[in-house]
N, C-alpha and C positions, 0 to 999 in steps of 0.2 A: 666651382665647387658641389664636391656633394654631401646633405644636410646630412646624410639617415643610409650605414651600407647597404648592399642588398641581402645581406646575413641578418637585419633588424630588424628589415621590412620583411621575406618570410617567416621572421615569427611572428608581427604582428599578422600576417594572412592566416598565419596558421592558428593563431589564438582563432580570428574571428569566425572560420573554415571551422574549428572543432568547438565551437559554444555548445552548453547542455540545454536540455532543453526551458521553454522559456526564458534564456536568457541567463539562466546561474552557470557561472563558471569551473569549467573541468581543466585539468588536467591534458597538458600540449603531451602530444606522443607521436613516432615516428611512425607510418605504417598502420595507423589507428584498424584491428579487427571491426569489423562489421557482426553485429552494433554492436557500439561503443559501450563496454565497460568504466567509462571515467569515473561514473557515480558509483563507483561501488570501496569497497571497503571487506577487509574481513580482519577478523574479531580474532584471539585465540581463546576462545573459546572449547569445551571438550564436542567431541562430533557424536551428533545423535544418530547411533547406530539402525533404528528399530523403525524410527516415522523421521519424517522430516519436516522437521514445526517451522512451518510458516507464516509471521505475525508481520501483521496492516494496520498501521497507524494512520487514521485518519482526523477529518474535521469538519467544521461545514463554512470554517474562515477559509480555505482553501481550496483555487481553482481549479488547481491541477492535481487535488481529491476527484474531484466531481469525473474529470476525464477519465482518469486513473478505475472509479468506478463503475464506467462504462464500457471502457474499452479490454481493458485488462482484467477484471476482480471478473467478470463471467467467464474468461479465459481460465484464471487459476482452478475456480470451480469444476468450472468440467476434467480437467484434468484429472482432481480431486478423486472425483467420480469414476477415473480409470485403473486407481489403485488403490491401496488401503495402504501406503505408503507417507501417504501425505497428511498430513497434524494442520487446518485451519485455524487461524483466532482471527478474529478482529477489533480492533480498541480504538472506539469510537469516541474518541476524548474533547468534551468542549468546553469553553474561554470559560475557566473558571469564573469572570465577572461579566458574561455573556448568558442575561437566565433566559433567554427562548433559545439558547443551542444547551445548556443543559435542561431543561425542559425536553430539548428532541433526541436527548442523551437517552434522559430517562425514558423514555416512547419506548428507544429501538428495543428496551431490553424491557418491559412489560409486552411489546407484541411476541418478542421471543417467548417470551411464557406458552405466550399460542402457537408457537412453529411458525414466525412470518416474520422470522428478523431479517433475512435477506429482503424479503420482500419491501419490507419500513425503510432497510437502511436506504433502497434505490428511491422510496417514497420522497425519503425527506431530502435525498442531496436534489432533485427532481423538483421541489417546491422551498429549497430555500433562502430565497431571496422573500416570497410570502410566507414564511412561518407567521409574522403577527398576524396578517390578516388571516389566515387559513389555518385549524386549528384542529392538533390532534386527532380529533375524537374525527373529524371529517376526514383523517387519510385513514382512520382506521376504522371510518365506513366503507370508505374505498374496496381497501382491502379485502375485506369483510369479516372482520375482527369484532372480537361478543366488546365494544364501546363501551360499557357498560364497567367493565373488569377492567379494562385501558384506564379508564377516569380513577375507576380507584388506587389501581393500581399506581399513577400518578400522583394524585394527592393525597394517598400516605407513603410515600417515598421511599416506598420499598426496595427500589435496588440502589439506594446512596450512597448504602457502605461500596456497593459493586464499582458503580462509578469512582467515586475514590478512591481504589485501590488502580483502578484505571489511569485515572489519573497518576497517582502514586509511580506506578511499574512505571509508565511515559519519564517522568520523571528521572527514576532510578534509570532507564536506559538511556538516558541524552539525547531523546527524542526533541528537537527545536523547532525540525523542519518535517513536514508534511507533503505530501504520504511518502509514509520511509514504508523498505518490506524487508524485513528479519529474515534471511532464507535458513537457519541453523547460522556456523559463523558467520555468513554474509552478511552483508548492509548495503541496499540499495537505496539509492536516493533518489525520492523527487518522480516524477510521470514516466515512473518506466518502463519501455516497449517489453510486452509480452514473452519475445526473442531471450530477451536478458532471461529475465523467469526461468524462463523453460529450460535453458541452459544449464544454470543452477540444479536444479532439481532432477537433468537426469544427468548428470554430473553424480550425485547418490543413490542411483539405479543403477541395480544388475545391468549387464549388460542385453539379458532377454527380458528386462520389467519396463527400459527405455520406452518413449512415450513421445513422440515422434505430432506433435501438432500443427506443424507453418511447415513450409518448403524453405530451409536454410542448410548452409555447407557447413557450420559452426558447428566444431565438434561440439562436442558435451565437457564444461571443465569438470577437468579431475580434480576434486576436491582432497588429495592425501597432494598436489601443488601449489605453492605459494602463486599468485598471482602478481604478474607485474605492468606497473603504472605509467 
């Protein structure tokens, strides 16, 4: 007596095969393209013709965010340096109930005042499990920042309003899982490989502007066409 049909077993195997990063469920598709875009949705927002706006939502409670910071953000930054078409923003959103992470967000903005935003962002992820032991002044000293200025900036909460605005903007965008990457009207969820991001960016560039960063046979996504899932 057969307990399960072959079709049912096939569906289960397909589901297990195409599970997303870190065990997050994805849509099951036949003959998925590589890389898999099951984590991607497309909104109905207007096209941004002049700039490709990339928004990254990050925090310190997210393990995937640290991996994304190490492996993918440097490649996005490198791609940005090769074209004037990319407008890159990172929202470092603290847990409102975690004082140390809120201070981390403040330290990042204070470091940005000294043009060390990305350097401090990297250090915060490196030390995220030791922030209770290692002071932000010590981290600033490692980066050769003006430590007194950092301490004054944090003590006076110079960027408190900006942090609150980042939190509110994240809520408005309905960002509940991180990392999330918004590229114009596209939304990618999770620790996305750079190839996914590259394909979307190249889809917004003209043929003579397309940036090739890695060996891939996939064609750039055409932003004029709807994605199929």
